[in-house]
BAVOKE-555952 format. One line per 2 residues: their letters; for each residue y, x, z of N, C-alpha, C. Coordinates in nm, 3 decimals, padded with zeros to 5 digits. Example, Ala and Ser with C-alpha at 12.3 -4.5 7.8 and 13.67 -1.06 7.14 Angstrom:
// BAVOKE-555952
as = -00.569,01.319,00.780,-00.450,01.230,00.780,-00.330,01.320,00.780 ~ -00.225,01.285,00.708,-00.106,01.367,00.714,00.003,01.290,00.787 .
END
This chain:
// BAVOKE-555952
mk = 02.795,03.667,04.295,02.867,03.551,04.243,02.915,03.577,04.101 ~ 02.964,03.698,04.075,03.010,03.732,03.940,02.894,03.721,03.841 .
rl = 02.773,03.768,03.882,02.657,03.758,03.793,02.622,03.613,03.767 ~ 02.633,03.529,03.870,02.602,03.388,03.855,02.696,03.321,03.757 .
ll = 02.825,03.346,03.770,02.923,03.285,03.680,02.905,03.333,03.538 ~ 02.868,03.461,03.521,02.845,03.513,03.387,02.725,03.444,03.324 .
al = 02.617,03.430,03.401,02.498,03.363,03.349,02.528,03.218,03.316 ~ 02.608,03.153,03.399,02.644,03.014,03.376,02.722,02.998,03.248 .
sl = 02.816,03.087,03.224,02.900,03.074,03.105,02.819,03.085,02.977 ~ 02.705,03.156,02.981,02.621,03.171,02.863,02.539,03.046,02.835 .
tl = 02.524,02.959,02.936,02.442,02.840,02.917,02.523,02.716,02.888 ~ 02.654,02.724,02.898,02.737,02.606,02.878,02.744,02.569,02.732 .
sa = 02.779,02.445,02.703,02.793,02.399,02.566,02.911,02.465,02.499 ~ 02.916,02.453,02.365,03.023,02.517,02.289,03.159,02.461,02.327 .
aa = 03.160,02.336,02.372,03.288,02.275,02.407,03.337,02.321,02.543 ~ 03.250,02.376,02.625,03.286,02.410,02.761,03.376,02.533,02.765 .
la = 03.454,02.538,02.871,03.545,02.650,02.888,03.481,02.760,02.971 ~ 03.514,02.884,02.943,03.472,02.994,03.029,03.553,02.990,03.157 .
pv = 03.501,03.046,03.268,03.577,03.046,03.392,03.716,03.106,03.373 ~ 03.814,03.043,03.436,03.952,03.087,03.423,03.973,03.214,03.503 .
pv = 04.042,03.316,03.449,04.056,03.444,03.517,04.124,03.436,03.652 ~ 04.222,03.344,03.666,04.296,03.337,03.792,04.205,03.279,03.899 .
ra = 04.195,03.344,04.012,04.104,03.303,04.117,04.153,03.175,04.183 ~ 04.067,03.074,04.192,04.103,02.947,04.252,04.081,02.952,04.402 .
ga = 04.152,02.867,04.476,04.133,02.860,04.619,04.223,02.757,04.682 ~ 04.190,02.721,04.805,04.266,02.618,04.876,04.409,02.662,04.904 .
td = 04.434,02.792,04.905,04.567,02.842,04.938,04.651,02.878,04.817 ~ 04.603,02.847,04.697,04.680,02.878,04.577,04.815,02.809,04.580 .
sd = 04.914,02.878,04.526,05.048,02.820,04.518,05.058,02.726,04.399 ~ 05.165,02.645,04.399,05.189,02.556,04.286,05.206,02.636,04.157 .
ee = 05.267,02.754,04.168,05.289,02.838,04.050,05.155,02.887,03.993 ~ 05.062,02.925,04.082,04.930,02.970,04.036,04.853,02.857,03.969 .
ra = 04.863,02.739,04.025,04.794,02.625,03.966,04.855,02.589,03.831 ~ 04.987,02.596,03.823,05.055,02.567,03.695,05.015,02.669,03.589 .
ar = 05.003,02.796,03.627,04.963,02.900,03.532,04.821,02.876,03.483 ~ 04.733,02.833,03.575,04.595,02.805,03.536,04.590,02.689,03.437 .
wt = 04.666,02.585,03.463,04.668,02.469,03.374,04.723,02.507,03.236 ~ 04.823,02.591,03.233,04.877,02.636,03.105,04.770,02.707,03.024 .
ei = 04.688,02.788,03.089,04.582,02.861,03.020,04.473,02.766,02.972 ~ 04.437,02.670,03.056,04.335,02.572,03.017,04.381,02.489,02.898 .
kk = 04.505,02.443,02.903,04.559,02.364,02.792,04.551,02.440,02.661 ~ 04.587,02.566,02.666,04.585,02.647,02.543,04.443,02.661,02.491 .
ti = 04.346,02.676,02.582,04.207,02.691,02.540,04.154,02.564,02.474 ~ 04.189,02.448,02.530,04.136,02.321,02.479,04.216,02.270,02.360 .
fg = 04.349,02.273,02.371,04.433,02.206,02.272,04.507,02.301,02.179 ~ 04.493,02.430,02.200,04.561,02.526,02.114,04.712,02.515,02.128 .
dr = 04.780,02.507,02.015,04.926,02.502,02.017,04.981,02.360,02.022 ~ 04.895,02.261,02.035,04.943,02.122,02.041,05.020,02.098,02.170 .
av = 05.128,02.024,02.161,05.210,01.994,02.278,05.139,01.889,02.363 ~ 05.145,01.907,02.496,05.088,01.812,02.590,05.201,01.764,02.680 .
ea = 05.236,01.638,02.667,05.348,01.580,02.742,05.300,01.533,02.878 ~ 05.374,01.563,02.983,05.341,01.518,03.117,05.407,01.383,03.144 .
sd = 05.327,01.283,03.178,05.379,01.151,03.209,05.271,01.071,03.281 ~ 05.304,01.024,03.401,05.208,00.943,03.476,05.195,00.802,03.421 .
aa = 05.278,00.766,03.324,05.279,00.629,03.273,05.159,00.601,03.182 ~ 05.106,00.702,03.113,05.002,00.679,03.013,04.865,00.656,03.076 .
vk = 04.834,00.730,03.180,04.702,00.717,03.243,04.716,00.739,03.393 ~ 04.655,00.652,03.469,04.655,00.662,03.615,04.520,00.714,03.660 .
id = 04.521,00.816,03.746,04.398,00.873,03.800,04.374,00.819,03.940 ~ 04.262,00.755,03.958,04.221,00.708,04.091,04.112,00.802,04.141 .
ap = 04.147,00.885,04.238,04.053,00.983,04.293,04.083,01.001,04.440 ~ 03.983,01.030,04.522,04.010,01.050,04.665,04.091,01.177,04.688 .
ar = 04.183,01.172,04.783,04.259,01.291,04.818,04.167,01.398,04.876 ~ 04.067,01.355,04.952,03.965,01.445,05.006,03.829,01.381,04.980 .
al = 03.743,01.450,04.907,03.614,01.392,04.868,03.518,01.389,04.987 ~ 03.448,01.278,05.004,03.346,01.269,05.107,03.222,01.349,05.068 .
da = 03.192,01.353,04.939,03.078,01.429,04.886,03.127,01.498,04.760 ~ 03.139,01.631,04.762,03.196,01.704,04.649,03.108,01.699,04.526 .
sl = 02.981,01.662,04.541,02.893,01.652,04.426,02.892,01.513,04.363 ~ 02.958,01.417,04.428,02.964,01.278,04.379,03.104,01.222,04.403 .
vp = 03.201,01.273,04.329,03.339,01.232,04.349,03.371,01.118,04.250 ~ 03.406,00.999,04.301,03.436,00.888,04.210,03.573,00.905,04.145 .
ig = 03.579,00.883,04.015,03.702,00.896,03.938,03.724,00.767,03.859 ~ 03.845,00.713,03.867,03.883,00.599,03.785,04.002,00.635,03.700 .
lt = 03.998,00.604,03.572,04.105,00.637,03.478,04.151,00.507,03.413 ~ 04.276,00.467,03.440,04.331,00.343,03.387,04.435,00.375,03.283 .
la = 04.418,00.321,03.162,04.507,00.352,03.051,04.607,00.238,03.031 ~ 04.733,00.275,03.022,04.839,00.175,03.014,04.845,00.106,02.878 .
dk = 04.831,00.182,02.771,04.842,00.128,02.635,04.708,00.145,02.565 ~ 04.613,00.060,02.604,04.474,00.078,02.559,04.460,00.065,02.407 .
dn = 04.546,-00.012,02.343,04.533,-00.034,02.199,04.580,00.086,02.116 ~ 04.645,00.181,02.182,04.697,00.297,02.110,04.622,00.424,02.148 .
vk = 04.503,00.410,02.207,04.429,00.525,02.257,04.317,00.562,02.159 ~ 04.314,00.688,02.121,04.206,00.742,02.038,04.101,00.810,02.124 .
gl = 04.145,00.887,02.224,04.050,00.961,02.306,04.107,00.990,02.443 ~ 04.019,01.040,02.531,04.057,01.068,02.669,03.979,01.190,02.717 .
yf = 04.052,01.289,02.767,03.993,01.410,02.823,04.004,01.404,02.975 ~ 03.900,01.452,03.044,03.910,01.470,03.189,03.875,01.614,03.222 .
ii = 03.965,01.681,03.295,03.956,01.825,03.318,03.970,01.853,03.468 ~ 03.882,01.935,03.521,03.885,01.974,03.662,03.921,02.122,03.666 .
dd = 04.046,02.152,03.695,04.103,02.284,03.667,04.023,02.399,03.727 ~ 03.979,02.386,03.852,03.919,02.499,03.922,03.767,02.497,03.923 .
np = 03.706,02.410,03.844,03.560,02.416,03.830,03.522,02.535,03.740 ~ 03.400,02.588,03.756,03.358,02.699,03.670,03.370,02.666,03.521 .
sp = 03.341,02.540,03.486,03.367,02.491,03.351,03.462,02.373,03.365 ~ 03.592,02.394,03.348,03.690,02.287,03.374,03.674,02.166,03.284 .
ya = 03.630,02.187,03.159,03.616,02.079,03.062,03.503,01.986,03.108 ~ 03.539,01.871,03.166,03.437,01.784,03.224,03.388,01.679,03.125 .
ah = 03.481,01.611,03.056,03.440,01.501,02.969,03.548,01.475,02.864 ~ 03.503,01.436,02.746,03.593,01.393,02.639,03.536,01.266,02.577 .
ft = 03.608,01.156,02.593,03.570,01.028,02.535,03.647,01.008,02.405 ~ 03.575,00.972,02.299,03.637,00.929,02.174,03.601,00.782,02.154 .
fg = 03.701,00.696,02.147,03.678,00.552,02.144,03.668,00.499,02.002 ~ 03.578,00.402,01.984,03.560,00.338,01.855,03.615,00.197,01.854 .
pa = 03.597,00.125,01.744,03.656,-00.008,01.730,03.598,-00.113,01.825 ~ 03.479,-00.089,01.882,03.419,-00.185,01.974,03.457,-00.158,02.119 .
ad = 03.541,-00.059,02.144,03.579,-00.024,02.281,03.696,-00.106,02.330 ~ 03.695,-00.137,02.458,03.813,-00.185,02.528,03.844,-00.079,02.634 .
pa = 03.924,00.022,02.596,03.939,00.140,02.683,04.046,00.126,02.791 ~ 04.052,00.010,02.852,04.153,-00.009,02.958,04.122,00.077,03.080 .
ei = 03.991,00.097,03.107,03.953,00.170,03.228,03.818,00.238,03.208 ~ 03.809,00.359,03.253,03.685,00.436,03.256,03.661,00.481,03.399 .
km = 03.538,00.465,03.446,03.501,00.516,03.578,03.377,00.604,03.563 ~ 03.371,00.710,03.643,03.255,00.798,03.642,03.252,00.877,03.773 .
rv = 03.147,00.956,03.791,03.134,01.041,03.909,03.123,01.186,03.863 ~ 03.195,01.275,03.932,03.199,01.415,03.890,03.173,01.508,04.008 .
rv = 03.149,01.636,03.975,03.140,01.740,04.075,03.274,01.813,04.083 ~ 03.317,01.843,04.204,03.440,01.920,04.223,03.406,02.040,04.310 .
nn = 03.435,02.161,04.261,03.387,02.283,04.326,03.488,02.347,04.419 ~ 03.614,02.304,04.414,03.717,02.370,04.493,03.835,02.277,04.507 .
yt = 03.927,02.309,04.598,04.054,02.237,04.602,04.121,02.256,04.466 ~ 04.155,02.148,04.400,04.194,02.161,04.260,04.281,02.046,04.212 .
nv = 04.359,02.072,04.111,04.419,01.965,04.032,04.315,01.915,03.933 ~ 04.314,01.785,03.912,04.237,01.728,03.801,04.338,01.668,03.703 .
ha = 04.306,01.675,03.575,04.397,01.626,03.472,04.325,01.527,03.381 ~ 04.394,01.419,03.349,04.350,01.326,03.246,04.449,01.336,03.132 .
vv = 04.399,01.358,03.011,04.484,01.373,02.893,04.447,01.265,02.792 ~ 04.542,01.180,02.762,04.523,01.075,02.663,04.563,01.127,02.526 .
et = 04.480,01.103,02.426,04.517,01.130,02.287,04.545,00.996,02.220 ~ 04.667,00.976,02.173,04.703,00.851,02.109,04.660,00.851,01.962 .
kd = 04.664,00.734,01.901,04.620,00.723,01.763,04.711,00.797,01.666 ~ 04.835,00.823,01.706,04.925,00.901,01.621,04.925,01.049,01.656 .
gk = 04.828,01.092,01.739,04.807,01.235,01.762,04.880,01.295,01.880 ~ 04.950,01.216,01.960,05.018,01.270,02.078,04.919,01.293,02.191 .
li = 04.948,01.392,02.275,04.869,01.420,02.394,04.957,01.400,02.517 ~ 04.913,01.315,02.609,04.992,01.282,02.728,04.903,01.298,02.850 .
es = 04.950,01.376,02.947,04.865,01.408,03.062,04.926,01.365,03.194 ~ 04.837,01.336,03.289,04.876,01.316,03.428,04.780,01.394,03.516 .
ak = 04.819,01.416,03.640,04.741,01.504,03.728,04.732,01.446,03.868 ~ 04.629,01.489,03.940,04.615,01.455,04.081,04.544,01.570,04.151 .
fv = 04.579,01.593,04.278,04.518,01.700,04.356,04.403,01.643,04.439 ~ 04.287,01.710,04.433,04.168,01.665,04.505,04.118,01.780,04.592 .
ka = 04.088,01.748,04.718,04.030,01.847,04.809,03.879,01.828,04.814 ~ 03.808,01.929,04.772,03.662,01.927,04.775,03.613,02.071,04.766 .
sg = 03.487,02.094,04.800,03.435,02.231,04.797,03.285,02.229,04.776 ~ 03.239,02.309,04.679,03.096,02.333,04.662,03.020,02.230,04.582 .
gc = 03.090,02.142,04.511,03.021,02.035,04.440,02.929,02.082,04.329 ~ 02.963,02.193,04.263,02.882,02.240,04.151,02.756,02.312,04.195 .
sa = 02.755,02.364,04.317,02.638,02.437,04.366,02.558,02.357,04.469 ~ 02.600,02.235,04.500,02.531,02.155,04.601,02.388,02.124,04.555 .
pm = 02.288,02.147,04.639,02.149,02.121,04.600,02.123,01.972,04.583 ~ 02.019,01.940,04.506,01.985,01.801,04.477,01.920,01.731,04.597 .
gm = 01.866,01.810,04.690,01.797,01.749,04.804,01.653,01.715,04.773 ~ 01.601,01.764,04.660,01.463,01.741,04.621,01.424,01.855,04.528 .
sd = 01.296,01.863,04.494,01.252,01.968,04.403,01.303,01.939,04.262 ~ 01.307,02.044,04.178,01.349,02.026,04.040,01.258,01.926,03.968 .
ee = 01.128,01.933,03.999,01.033,01.843,03.933,01.062,01.698,03.969 ~ 01.091,01.673,04.096,01.124,01.537,04.139,01.253,01.490,04.074 .
am = 01.352,01.582,04.066,01.482,01.545,04.008,01.469,01.506,03.862 ~ 01.370,01.565,03.791,01.354,01.538,03.648,01.259,01.423,03.617 .
kg = 01.197,01.364,03.720,01.108,01.250,03.696,01.188,01.135,03.635 ~ 01.135,01.078,03.530,01.202,00.966,03.466,01.326,01.004,03.388 .
mg = 01.342,01.133,03.359,01.463,01.179,03.291,01.481,01.105,03.158 ~ 01.600,01.053,03.137,01.630,00.978,03.016,01.620,00.828,03.032 .
dm = 01.563,00.781,03.144,01.562,00.637,03.169,01.706,00.587,03.184 ~ 01.731,00.466,03.139,01.867,00.410,03.145,01.862,00.265,03.191 .
rm = 01.969,00.225,03.257,01.993,00.086,03.291,02.138,00.054,03.257 ~ 02.165,-00.073,03.229,02.302,-00.114,03.204,02.325,-00.252,03.265 .
kf = 02.433,-00.264,03.338,02.473,-00.391,03.397,02.599,-00.441,03.327 ~ 02.610,-00.573,03.312,02.725,-00.632,03.246,02.794,-00.731,03.339 .
sg = 02.925,-00.742,03.322,03.005,-00.842,03.392,03.090,-00.913,03.289 ~ 03.074,-01.045,03.279,03.147,-01.121,03.179,03.063,-01.139,03.054 .
dg = 03.102,-01.238,02.972,03.025,-01.265,02.850,03.108,-01.249,02.723 ~ 03.231,-01.197,02.736,03.313,-01.170,02.619,03.380,-01.290,02.559 .
qg = 03.372,-01.405,02.624,03.435,-01.525,02.570,03.585,-01.526,02.598 ~ 03.657,-01.597,02.511,03.802,-01.608,02.531,03.878,-01.480,02.508 .
gk = 03.817,-01.389,02.431,03.884,-01.264,02.402,03.878,-01.162,02.514 ~ 03.808,-01.194,02.621,03.799,-01.101,02.734,03.690,-00.997,02.707 .
pv = 03.712,-00.873,02.751,03.609,-00.770,02.731,03.491,-00.790,02.825 ~ 03.379,-00.735,02.788,03.263,-00.728,02.875,03.269,-00.596,02.950 .
ea = 03.261,-00.602,03.081,03.260,-00.480,03.162,03.116,-00.431,03.177 ~ 03.092,-00.306,03.142,02.956,-00.252,03.144,02.947,-00.132,03.237 .
tl = 02.832,-00.118,03.302,02.801,-00.002,03.384,02.672,00.060,03.333 ~ 02.682,00.182,03.281,02.566,00.254,03.229,02.518,00.355,03.332 .
mv = 02.388,00.353,03.360,02.328,00.447,03.454,02.219,00.525,03.380 ~ 02.230,00.656,03.381,02.137,00.743,03.309,02.064,00.831,03.410 .
rh = 01.932,00.831,03.403,01.852,00.917,03.490,01.848,01.058,03.431 ~ 01.917,01.150,03.494,01.918,01.290,03.447,01.978,01.377,03.559 .
pn = 01.914,01.489,03.593,01.964,01.570,03.706,02.097,01.637,03.679 ~ 02.133,01.656,03.550,02.257,01.727,03.517,02.270,01.856,03.598 .
fs = 02.166,01.938,03.593,02.170,02.066,03.665,02.289,02.148,03.615 ~ 02.362,02.207,03.709,02.484,02.280,03.675,02.460,02.427,03.641 .
gm = 02.342,02.480,03.677,02.318,02.623,03.663,02.360,02.702,03.785 ~ 02.423,02.635,03.882,02.468,02.701,04.005,02.388,02.657,04.127 .
qm = 02.289,02.571,04.107,02.211,02.518,04.218,02.086,02.603,04.240 ~ 02.058,02.634,04.364,01.943,02.717,04.397,01.822,02.630,04.427 .
nq = 01.710,02.662,04.363,01.584,02.597,04.394,01.544,02.635,04.536 ~ 01.527,02.535,04.623,01.503,02.563,04.764,01.364,02.620,04.791 .
vt = 01.274,02.611,04.692,01.139,02.666,04.709,01.132,02.808,04.655 ~ 01.174,02.828,04.531,01.162,02.959,04.466,01.279,03.051,04.498 .
rd = 01.391,02.993,04.543,01.515,03.067,04.570,01.577,03.124,04.443 ~ 01.536,03.073,04.329,01.599,03.108,04.202,01.699,02.999,04.164 .
yt = 01.792,03.035,04.078,01.888,02.935,04.032,01.825,02.852,03.920 ~ 01.838,02.722,03.933,01.786,02.631,03.832,01.871,02.640,03.706 .
pa = 01.811,02.662,03.589,01.891,02.671,03.466,01.971,02.543,03.441 ~ 02.088,02.560,03.382,02.172,02.445,03.353,02.100,02.352,03.255 .
ry = 02.098,02.225,03.287,02.047,02.122,03.196,02.126,01.994,03.223 ~ 02.205,01.953,03.126,02.298,01.843,03.148,02.314,01.762,03.020 .
vd = 02.352,01.636,03.036,02.380,01.549,02.922,02.507,01.601,02.855 ~ 02.493,01.642,02.728,02.610,01.698,02.659,02.672,01.601,02.559 .
kl = 02.595,01.503,02.511,02.650,01.405,02.417,02.590,01.268,02.446 ~ 02.675,01.166,02.433,02.629,01.031,02.458,02.707,00.937,02.366 .
dv = 02.634,00.852,02.294,02.696,00.756,02.204,02.658,00.615,02.247 ~ 02.758,00.528,02.259,02.736,00.387,02.288,02.790,00.307,02.171 .
th = 02.704,00.221,02.112,02.746,00.137,02.001,02.716,-00.009,02.033 ~ 02.794,-00.097,01.973,02.770,-00.242,01.982,02.753,-00.293,01.841 .
gd = 02.630,-00.335,01.808,02.602,-00.368,01.669,02.614,-00.242,01.585 ~ 02.698,-00.248,01.483,02.717,-00.129,01.397,02.849,-00.059,01.425 .
ql = 02.912,-00.089,01.540,03.042,-00.029,01.572,03.033,00.059,01.696 ~ 03.106,00.169,01.692,03.110,00.262,01.805,03.193,00.206,01.919 .
vf = 03.138,00.214,02.040,03.217,00.188,02.161,03.283,00.318,02.204 ~ 03.203,00.419,02.232,03.260,00.552,02.258,03.156,00.660,02.234 .
hl = 03.206,00.778,02.204,03.127,00.901,02.201,03.175,00.987,02.317 ~ 03.082,01.043,02.393,03.116,01.129,02.506,03.061,01.268,02.484 .
dg = 03.148,01.369,02.496,03.107,01.508,02.509,03.116,01.543,02.657 ~ 03.003,01.575,02.719,03.001,01.602,02.862,02.964,01.745,02.893 .
di = 02.969,01.778,03.023,02.937,01.914,03.065,02.888,01.912,03.209 ~ 02.880,02.029,03.272,02.817,02.040,03.404,02.895,01.969,03.515 .
si = 03.021,01.935,03.492,03.102,01.873,03.597,03.069,01.725,03.618 ~ 02.999,01.662,03.524,02.955,01.525,03.547,02.840,01.528,03.646 .
as = 02.844,01.437,03.744,02.747,01.438,03.853,02.607,01.406,03.803 ~ 02.509,01.439,03.887,02.371,01.406,03.855,02.354,01.255,03.842 .
np = 02.256,01.214,03.760,02.231,01.073,03.733,02.361,01.001,03.697 ~ 02.419,01.037,03.582,02.553,00.988,03.546,02.564,00.835,03.548 .
vi = 02.677,00.789,03.599,02.712,00.647,03.599,02.850,00.635,03.537 ~ 02.861,00.552,03.432,02.987,00.537,03.360,03.018,00.388,03.347 .
nf = 03.137,00.349,03.390,03.186,00.212,03.373,03.286,00.209,03.258 ~ 03.274,00.107,03.170,03.361,00.100,03.054,03.366,-00.044,03.004 .
gi = 03.456,-00.070,02.909,03.472,-00.204,02.854,03.428,-00.211,02.709 ~ 03.369,-00.327,02.673,03.326,-00.353,02.535,03.398,-00.478,02.487 .
kg = 03.454,-00.474,02.368,03.514,-00.594,02.311,03.407,-00.700,02.293 ~ 03.443,-00.823,02.327,03.344,-00.931,02.327,03.326,-01.002,02.195 .
dg = 03.391,-00.952,02.088,03.383,-01.024,01.960,03.280,-00.965,01.864 ~ 03.202,-00.867,01.910,03.102,-00.807,01.823,02.967,-00.877,01.832 .
kg = 02.876,-00.837,01.746,02.743,-00.895,01.745,02.639,-00.783,01.749 ~ 02.522,-00.819,01.801,02.414,-00.722,01.806,02.400,-00.659,01.942 .
pv = 02.295,-00.580,01.962,02.270,-00.516,02.091,02.366,-00.400,02.118 ~ 02.370,-00.360,02.243,02.441,-00.238,02.282,02.337,-00.127,02.286 .
kv = 02.357,-00.024,02.205,02.263,00.087,02.198,02.325,00.213,02.257 ~ 02.242,00.289,02.326,02.285,00.415,02.387,02.194,00.526,02.339 .
aa = 02.253,00.634,02.290,02.178,00.754,02.250,02.236,00.872,02.326 ~ 02.151,00.945,02.396,02.196,01.058,02.477,02.115,01.182,02.442 .
td = 02.181,01.297,02.446,02.113,01.425,02.430,02.155,01.517,02.543 ~ 02.071,01.619,02.570,02.113,01.720,02.666,02.112,01.857,02.599 .
nq = 02.162,01.957,02.670,02.183,02.090,02.612,02.054,02.167,02.590 ~ 01.941,02.110,02.634,01.811,02.175,02.609,01.728,02.099,02.506 .
gg = 01.792,02.013,02.429,01.723,01.946,02.320,01.661,01.812,02.353 ~ 01.678,01.765,02.476,01.627,01.633,02.511,01.705,01.524,02.439 .
rw = 01.638,01.416,02.401,01.705,01.305,02.334,01.640,01.174,02.378 ~ 01.725,01.074,02.408,01.676,00.945,02.454,01.762,00.834,02.396 .
eh = 01.698,00.722,02.366,01.769,00.606,02.313,01.721,00.480,02.384 ~ 01.815,00.390,02.412,01.781,00.262,02.473,01.872,00.154,02.414 .
sf = 01.823,00.030,02.418,01.898,-00.082,02.364,01.907,-00.191,02.470 ~ 02.023,-00.255,02.479,02.047,-00.358,02.581,02.111,-00.480,02.515 .
ql = 02.078,-00.598,02.566,02.136,-00.721,02.515,02.255,-00.763,02.600 ~ 02.366,-00.797,02.534,02.480,-00.849,02.607,02.446,-00.986,02.666 .
ps = 02.510,-01.023,02.778,02.483,-01.156,02.834,02.532,-01.266,02.741 ~ 02.461,-01.378,02.741,02.499,-01.490,02.658,02.613,-01.567,02.722 .
as = 02.693,-01.632,02.635,02.801,-01.715,02.687,02.743,-01.832,02.767 ~ 02.803,-01.858,02.882,02.754,-01.968,02.966,02.800,-02.101,02.908 .
n = 02.716,-02.201,02.920,02.749,-02.334,02.866,02.831,-02.413,02.966 .
END
């Protein structure tokens, strides 16, 4: 296991965190979890202060995950007009840094939904970065086990078929100042580096979507820095301001040099 984690740490993106020294487990005390979070915060944010407050962002996550490799997460932001970015961190995952959203002028960042892997009983943290540079975090405890090493249930070749294909669904037409709700689906196995090939019995090298840009016309909706904790075939729900013009474009890259781009048309206003 130590060799596996060492090999994994060498394949992670520059933004990813190395495994935390304190051993995680279902029986960890509150003090041990607090110490781990203190170390993670220092690694990601340096000396910047992180204020604890459940008022800035609400985390919707199951108390006990039905499938540790596909854990649904909803993040609701209270003051969406004052949000610059949003971090999602899974404390006890081998790479805790799961996702960092940076919002642009075309975003309506009231709510973000996605699916993640959870490898152990753990606290998850959402950290909001406000436009004036403050960091505000909230936390929730999730019971799950083995999400990062769970097999895909198919061969690596099958998992990579159609890699980079995308679909997007829309709800609403942006009229009356209301945002358009979008669901982006990306075909990509997001291999974690901890999954064993069931045929060769070797570990599949990590290959995951590490950057994703969504634009509306010439304006940014969001930029995402991702890592191995995002589930396979990523699905992201988000809001787009309805006052822009032009198509919605998505550009994605993975940590092995893959790059894909797709363009989608927003729904027309109904007569």
